[in-house]
VOPAGU-2260 file (C-alpha; in pm, 1 decimal, decimal comma):
REM VOPAGU-2260
SITE   aa  ch    i         X         Y         Z
SITE  UNK   A    0    1756,5     693,1    -910,3
SITE  UNK   A    1    1897,2     764,5   -1214,8
SITE  UNK   A    2    1999,8     542,5   -1556,0
SITE  UNK   A    3    2312,9     379,9   -1522,8
SITE  UNK   A    4    2351,6     317,4   -1869,4
SITE  UNK   A    5    2258,6     650,1   -1989,1
SITE  UNK   A    6    2530,0     759,2   -1765,3
SITE  UNK   A    7    2820,8     524,9   -1820,7
SITE  UNK   A    8    2806,7     491,4   -2210,7
SITE  UNK   A    9    2639,7     798,2   -2294,0
SITE  UNK   A   10    2728,7    1051,2   -2011,4
SITE  UNK   A   11    2399,5    1180,4   -1953,3
SITE  UNK   A   12    2204,1    1176,1   -1623,8
SITE  UNK   A   13    1855,1    1105,8   -1670,6
SITE  UNK   A   14    1577,8     970,3   -1436,4
SITE  UNK   A   15    1444,8     648,5   -1399,8
SITE  UNK   A   16    1067,8     574,8   -1564,1
SITE  UNK   A   17     850,8     324,5   -1694,6
SITE  UNK   A   18     850,7     298,7   -2057,9
SITE  UNK   A   19     643,5     119,2   -2307,6
SITE  UNK   A   20     759,6     -75,6   -2605,8
SITE  UNK   A   21     593,7    -314,4   -2828,7
SITE  UNK   A   22     705,6    -591,8   -2583,6
SITE  UNK   A   23     577,2    -447,8   -2309,3
SITE  UNK   A   24     665,7    -213,1   -2008,3
SITE  UNK   A   25    1033,1    -157,4   -1905,5
SITE  UNK   A   26    1206,3      68,5   -1655,0
SITE  UNK   A   27    1444,5     279,0   -1901,4
SITE  UNK   A   28    1552,9     668,1   -1920,5
SITE  UNK   A   29    1381,3     883,7   -2178,4
SITE  UNK   A   30    1456,0    1197,6   -2349,3
SITE  UNK   A   31    1251,5    1525,4   -2514,4
SITE  UNK   A   32    1018,7    1262,7   -2521,1
SITE  UNK   A   33    1151,1     997,7   -2659,5
SITE  UNK   A   34    1333,0     660,9   -2551,7
SITE  UNK   A   35    1699,8     673,2   -2472,0
SITE  UNK   A   36    1786,8     403,8   -2272,0
SITE  UNK   A   37    1646,7      44,8   -2138,7
SITE  UNK   A   38    1778,8     -37,4   -1791,1
SITE  UNK   A   39    1600,5    -340,0   -1714,5
SITE  UNK   A   40    1625,7    -649,8   -1895,4
SITE  UNK   A   41    1288,2    -741,1   -1715,8
SITE  UNK   A   42     971,3    -637,5   -1894,0
SITE  UNK   A   43     592,3    -665,6   -1752,9
SITE  UNK   A   44     247,6    -632,7   -1889,8
SITE  UNK   A   45     140,1    -322,1   -1708,4
SITE  UNK   A   46     249,8       8,5   -1652,1
SITE  UNK   A   47     161,9     -88,7   -1290,0
SITE  UNK   A   48     363,3    -345,1   -1219,2
SITE  UNK   A   49     623,9    -190,7   -1385,9
SITE  UNK   A   50     598,4     104,8   -1167,2
SITE  UNK   A   51     572,5    -127,8    -843,9
SITE  UNK   A   52     919,2    -284,1    -977,1
SITE  UNK   A   53    1059,6      54,2   -1015,1
SITE  UNK   A   54     922,2     151,0    -664,0
SITE  UNK   A   55    1015,1    -115,2    -469,6
SITE  UNK   A   56    1392,5    -134,1    -668,4
SITE  UNK   A   57    1269,8    -520,5    -789,0
SITE  UNK   A   58    1383,1    -522,9   -1133,3
SITE  UNK   A   59    1719,7    -647,8   -1259,1
SITE  UNK   A   60    1967,0    -363,2   -1433,3
SITE  UNK   A   61    2103,1    -438,3   -1804,0
SITE  UNK   A   62    2510,2    -448,5   -1757,8
SITE  UNK   A   63    2535,4    -295,7   -2119,3
SITE  UNK   A   64    2369,7    -167,9   -2453,8
């Protein structure tokens, strides 16, 4: 699955993955090892919880940057 916001606003196709920020883990995209778009509304406390949400599709897609 690819990042909807990355595609819609930046015209790039990047795969969704678990990313980390100071607020916690989120579902987003990265390019060349750097965060590109935050796709999830949600944040999770651990990488494992975020990965489980990504794998199951149980997360909320942001609708705008």
